[in-house]
MIFI-850922 format. One record per residue (C-alpha): residue in one letter; x, y, z; chain. Coordinates in nm, 4 decimals. Each point is the difference from the previous one (the first is absolute). Layout:
// MIFI-850922
  rest        px        py        pz  kette
     A         X         Y         Z      A
...
This chain:
// MIFI-850922
  rest        px        py        pz  kette
     M    0.0000    0.0000    0.0000      A
     L    0.1208    0.3516   -0.0765      A
     G    0.0766    0.2526    0.2708      A
     A   -0.1861    0.3316   -0.0051      A
     A    0.2965    0.1944   -0.1425      A
     T    0.0612   -0.2619   -0.2678      A
     F   -0.3701   -0.0096   -0.0897      A
     W   -0.0149    0.3763   -0.0567      A
     S    0.3257   -0.0066   -0.1952      A
     V   -0.1294   -0.2717   -0.2320      A
     L   -0.3370    0.1765   -0.0363      A
     L    0.1696    0.3266   -0.0973      A
     Q    0.2176   -0.1838   -0.2527      A
     K   -0.3062   -0.1606   -0.1592      A
     I   -0.1878    0.3317   -0.0094      A
     G    0.3114    0.1509   -0.1573      A
     H   -0.0095   -0.2646   -0.2742      A
     V   -0.3644    0.0782   -0.0785      A
     V    0.0492    0.3772   -0.0048      A
     L    0.3300    0.0138   -0.1891      A
     F   -0.0990   -0.2452   -0.2693      A
     G   -0.3437    0.1624   -0.0209      A
     V    0.1602    0.3375   -0.0675      A
     L    0.2377   -0.1621   -0.2499      A
     S   -0.2939   -0.1496   -0.1899      A
     V   -0.1743    0.3390   -0.0242      A
     L    0.3234    0.1551   -0.1276      A
     Y    0.0232   -0.2746   -0.2626      A
     L   -0.3615    0.0737   -0.0947      A
     R    0.0827    0.3671   -0.0471      A
     V    0.2933   -0.0931   -0.2246      A
     F   -0.2023   -0.2459   -0.2077      A
     T   -0.2827    0.2493   -0.0488      A
     A    0.2219    0.3029   -0.0678      A
     F    0.0558   -0.1117   -0.3572      A
     S   -0.3417   -0.1557   -0.0527      A
     S   -0.3047    0.1459   -0.1672      A
     E   -0.2182   -0.1726    0.2610      A
     P   -0.0507    0.1754    0.3346      A
     A    0.1283   -0.1872    0.3057      A
     V   -0.3521   -0.0633    0.1189      A
     Q   -0.1018   -0.1850   -0.3190      A
     G    0.1076   -0.3388   -0.1211      A
     I    0.1572   -0.2929    0.1767      A
     R    0.3283   -0.0026   -0.1945      A
     P    0.1852    0.2739    0.1985      A
     F   -0.1239   -0.1575    0.3249      A
     L    0.1340   -0.3431   -0.0977      A
     L    0.3289    0.1410   -0.1268      A
     S    0.0502    0.1863    0.3288      A
     L   -0.0902   -0.3046    0.2064      A
     G    0.2304   -0.2202   -0.2078      A
     A    0.2923    0.2415    0.0256      A
     T   -0.0488    0.0245    0.3762      A
     V   -0.0086   -0.3784    0.0423      A
     V    0.3128   -0.0412   -0.2150      A
     Y    0.1772    0.2564    0.2181      A
     A   -0.1222   -0.1788    0.3157      A
     L    0.1361   -0.3297   -0.1343      A
     S    0.3347    0.1591   -0.0810      A
     D    0.0119    0.1509    0.3495      A
     E   -0.0591   -0.3412    0.1597      A
     F    0.2625   -0.1574   -0.2271      A
     H    0.2445    0.2679    0.1114      A
     Q   -0.0782   -0.0810    0.3650      A
     M    0.1013   -0.3632   -0.0629      A
     L    0.3489    0.1257   -0.0849      A
     V    0.0384    0.2185    0.3108      A
     P    0.1375   -0.1765    0.3095      A
     G   -0.2483    0.0020    0.2876      A
     R   -0.3017    0.0646   -0.2255      A
     I   -0.2524   -0.2476   -0.1334      A
     A   -0.2332    0.0150   -0.2976      A
     S   -0.3708   -0.0517    0.0581      A
     W   -0.2877   -0.0662   -0.2381      A
     K   -0.2238    0.1514    0.2649      A
     D    0.1742    0.3341   -0.0492      A
     V   -0.0562   -0.0183   -0.3767      A
     L   -0.3708   -0.0687    0.0606      A
     L   -0.0139    0.2873    0.2470      A
     D    0.1686    0.2289   -0.2532      A
     A   -0.2497   -0.1052   -0.2676      A
     A   -0.2899    0.0578    0.2407      A
     G    0.1326    0.3484    0.0742      A
     A    0.0213    0.0693   -0.3728      A
     V   -0.3587   -0.1131   -0.0603      A
     L   -0.1243    0.2018    0.2979      A
     F    0.1742    0.3229   -0.0989      A
     L   -0.0825   -0.0348   -0.3701      A
     S   -0.3650   -0.0549    0.0880      A
     L   -0.0040    0.2990    0.2343      A
     F    0.1713    0.2169   -0.2613      A
     H   -0.2463   -0.1144   -0.2646      A
     G   -0.2968    0.0798    0.2247      A
     M    0.1335    0.3398    0.1056      A
     T    0.0812    0.0924   -0.3605      A
     R   -0.3484   -0.0979   -0.1146      A
     I   -0.1659    0.2024    0.2781      A
     Y    0.2181    0.3022   -0.0786      A
     R   -0.0766   -0.0146   -0.3719      A
     D   -0.3739   -0.0409    0.0618      A
     R   -0.0030    0.3070    0.2251      A
     M    0.1883    0.2075   -0.2559      A
     R   -0.2656   -0.0589   -0.2655      A
């Protein structure tokens, strides 16, 4: 069983994964839609490209951790990173749609 300090440390690390990879996915979305004729709020292609790029980066990050002494790679972290990407992309999509509807 984890001690209280260890529990909070692990929880903060996991929240960090969700937030950082969520922000990364939104940044990828902005890049993929910057040169597109489709707005970010329309179409599934930019969403999937952003999610895919984020997951590839998460996989490369875990691979890198395998090569660092004292660190271990975890599929759970990749899943957490992907969940953060889906969450943030969905929130960004919803907020963008609401903003555009109000501006009309």
